[in-house]
C-alpha positions as CSV (number, residue, x, y, z in Angstrom):
1,X,201.9,25.4,9.0
2,X,198.4,24.3,8.5
3,X,196.9,26.3,5.1
4,X,194.9,28.9,5.8
5,X,192.6,31.2,3.9
6,X,191.1,34.8,3.5
7,X,187.8,35.1,2.5
8,X,186.4,38.3,1.9
9,X,183.0,39.6,1.8
10,X,182.6,40.2,-2.2
11,X,184.1,36.7,-2.9
12,X,187.5,37.3,-3.2
13,X,189.8,34.2,-1.4
14,X,193.5,34.3,-0.9
15,X,194.6,30.9,0.3
16,X,198.3,31.2,2.6
17,X,199.5,29.0,5.5
18,X,198.9,29.3,9.5
19,X,201.8,30.1,11.3
20,X,199.4,30.6,15.2
21,X,196.7,29.2,17.0
22,X,194.2,27.2,15.2
23,X,191.5,29.6,15.1
24,X,188.2,30.7,12.7
25,X,188.0,34.3,13.2
26,X,186.4,37.1,11.1
27,X,186.4,41.2,11.4
28,X,187.4,44.1,9.1
29,X,190.2,43.6,7.4
30,X,192.6,46.6,7.5
31,X,196.3,47.5,6.5
32,X,199.6,48.9,8.5
33,X,202.7,50.2,5.9
34,X,204.9,50.6,9.2
35,X,208.4,50.0,8.2
36,X,208.8,49.9,12.2
37,X,207.1,49.5,15.0
38,X,204.7,46.1,14.2
39,X,205.0,44.9,17.8
40,X,203.3,48.0,18.9
41,X,200.6,47.5,16.0
42,X,199.9,44.2,17.6
43,X,199.1,45.5,21.1
44,X,197.5,48.7,19.8
45,X,193.6,48.9,21.3
46,X,192.4,50.7,17.9
47,X,193.0,47.2,16.0
48,X,190.5,45.6,18.3
49,X,188.1,43.3,16.4
50,X,189.9,43.6,13.3
51,X,192.4,41.8,11.0
52,X,195.4,43.6,10.1
53,X,197.9,42.9,6.7
54,X,201.1,43.9,7.5
55,X,202.8,45.0,4.2
56,X,206.2,45.3,5.0
57,X,208.1,42.4,3.5
58,X,210.5,42.7,6.4
59,X,208.3,42.0,9.5
60,X,210.2,40.4,12.2
61,X,213.7,41.9,11.0
62,X,214.3,43.4,14.6
63,X,212.5,41.2,17.0
64,X,211.0,42.0,19.6
65,X,210.9,44.1,23.2
66,X,208.8,43.7,26.2
67,X,209.3,47.5,26.8
68,X,207.4,48.2,23.9
69,X,204.2,46.0,24.9
70,X,200.8,47.3,26.3
71,X,198.5,45.9,26.6
72,X,200.3,42.6,27.2
73,X,198.5,41.0,24.4
74,X,197.6,41.2,21.0
75,X,194.0,43.1,20.5
76,X,193.4,42.4,17.0
77,X,191.5,40.0,16.2
78,X,193.9,38.2,13.2
79,X,196.9,38.7,11.1
80,X,198.3,38.5,7.9
81,X,201.4,38.7,6.3
82,X,204.1,36.9,4.0
83,X,206.7,35.1,5.7
84,X,210.1,33.8,3.6
């Protein structure tokens, strides 16, 4: 994993590691507190142009399903999550 940063407009900077394709993105940062349904959030058009912070510490715990994906690709600009 490569190092990554999340820099906010007010000057706050968070450092972490990337786990996806290398890219530089900008967008509105929003959060999602759902305990389940993260796959649906990935493809939800309402998150278009936004960087989503997932607050549930167990993201990915139950896998994914091809039946829960519509549209077939993510619509947001980026994702932030704590990966153990």
